[in-house]
C-alpha positions in Angstrom: 84.8 102.6 93.6 81.0 103.0 94.3 80.2 99.7 95.8 81.9 97.3 98.1 80.4 93.9 99.1 81.1 92.9 102.7 80.4 89.4 103.8 80.6 87.7 107.1 79.7 84.3 108.8 76.0 83.7 109.5 75.5 84.0 113.2 78.7 85.8 113.7 78.0 88.8 116.1 81.2 90.6 115.4 81.2 89.9 111.7 77.5 91.1 111.2 78.0 94.1 113.6 81.1 95.2 111.7 79.3 94.8 108.4 76.4 96.7 109.5 78.4 99.6 111.0 80.6 99.7 107.8 77.4 100.1 105.7 76.2 102.9 107.9 79.6 104.8 108.0 80.3 104.3 104.3 77.8 106.9 103.2 79.8 109.5 105.0 82.6 108.8 102.6 80.7 108.7 99.4 80.5 105.0 98.7 78.2 102.1 99.3 78.6 98.9 101.3 76.4 96.1 100.2 75.6 93.2 102.4 74.4 89.7 101.5 70.6 89.3 101.1 70.0 86.4 103.3 66.7 85.1 104.6 64.9 81.7 104.6 66.9 80.5 101.6 69.2 78.2 103.6 72.7 78.2 102.0 71.5 79.1 98.6 73.0 82.2 97.0 70.1 84.4 96.3 69.9 86.3 92.9 69.8 89.7 94.9 73.2 88.7 96.6 74.6 87.8 93.2 73.6 91.3 91.8 75.2 93.0 94.8 78.4 91.0 94.3 78.4 91.8 90.5 78.2 95.5 91.0 80.9 95.7 93.6 84.4 96.9 93.0 85.7 94.3 95.5 84.7 91.9 98.1 85.7 92.2 101.8 85.3 89.3 104.2 86.0 89.6 107.8 86.4 85.9 108.9 86.7 86.2 112.6 85.4 82.8 113.5 87.0 79.4 113.5 84.4 77.9 111.0 82.9 79.6 107.9 79.3 79.3 107.1 78.2 77.9 103.9 76.6 81.3 102.9 80.0 82.9 103.3 81.7 80.3 101.2 79.1 80.3 98.5 79.3 84.2 98.3 83.2 84.2 98.0 83.1 81.3 95.4 80.7 83.1 93.3 82.7 86.3 93.5 85.9 84.4 92.7 84.2 82.7 89.6 83.5 86.2 88.1 87.0 87.5 88.9 86.1 90.1 91.6 89.1 91.1 93.9 88.6 89.4 97.2 90.1 90.4 100.6 89.6 87.8 103.3 90.8 89.3 106.6 91.1 86.9 109.6 92.6 86.8 113.0 96.4 85.9 112.8 96.0 83.6 115.8 93.6 81.5 114.0 94.1 79.1 111.1 93.6 80.4 107.6 89.9 80.1 106.8 89.0 77.1 104.8 87.4 78.8 101.8 87.8 77.2 98.4 88.7 80.1 96.4 91.9 80.2 94.4 92.1 83.0 91.8 94.9 85.5 91.6 92.2 88.0 92.5 91.9 86.5 96.0 94.2 87.2 99.1 94.0 85.9 102.6 95.3 88.5 105.2 96.2 87.4 108.7 95.4 90.4 111.0 97.2 91.4 114.1 94.7 93.4 115.9 97.2 95.3 117.9 98.9 96.5 114.8 96.3 97.2 112.1 98.3 99.8 110.3 100.6 97.2 108.7 97.5 95.1 107.7 95.8 98.2 106.1 98.9 98.9 104.0 99.2 95.4 102.7 95.5 95.1 101.9 95.6 98.5 100.2 98.6 97.5 98.1 96.8 94.3 97.0 93.6 96.3 96.1 95.5 98.9 94.2 97.0 96.2 92.0 93.7 94.4 91.5 91.6 97.5 91.0 94.0 98.9 88.5 93.5 95.8 86.3 90.4 97.4 84.9 87.9 96.8 87.6 87.7 100.6 88.1 87.8 103.7 85.8 91.4 104.7 84.8 90.7 108.3 85.4 93.4 109.7 87.8 91.2 111.9 89.8 88.6 108.9 90.4 91.4 106.6 91.2 92.8 108.8 94.0 89.4 109.3 95.5 88.7 105.5 95.3 92.0 104.6 96.9 91.2 106.9 99.7 87.8 105.5 100.2 89.1 101.9 100.1 91.6 102.8 102.8 89.0 104.4 104.9 86.7 101.4 104.6 89.7 99.1 105.6 90.7 101.2 108.5 87.1 101.4 109.9 86.4 97.8 109.4 89.7 96.7 110.9 89.5 99.2 113.8 86.1 97.9 114.6 87.2 94.4 114.7 90.2 95.3 116.6 88.1 97.0 119.3 85.9 93.9 119.5 88.9 91.4 119.6 90.6 93.5 122.4 87.5 93.9 124.4 86.8 90.1 124.1 90.3 89.3 125.3 90.0 91.7 128.2 86.7 90.0 129.2 88.4 86.5 129.2 91.2 87.7 131.4 
């Protein structure tokens, strides 16, 4: 696993901050996090974003908002159309995101931010099955390294979101 594409809702402070932090931290673990190339293109999927999706091992979406942006939907629809494994993590206390993806390569994961270990195990199991279908090399040494890197990425991302969710809940009380 060399590249992971992380997407988030346009205008989502927690989503964007999590994605940017993951991009920075990923280099410490020897892999790359690509983010969407967004600008003045409106909801159109830019060719650079398509390239980033195409070169990724899997897609990770942190959907922490009640509504999903058209950019997020378009990125996930494109990734689904080319068969990329897609993980859509969302707050278990919210409705499942309304994202029109339906392949066997897609899985929605409701996340309990007070028990992210269980979520990490479930997501890692899904990715292990998906990535062993040929999206990654079959070399045992690379596979073990890739599995560890994927789990680190998931743990970091979910941990960052958990901290945000818990601090937001504390502020509301």
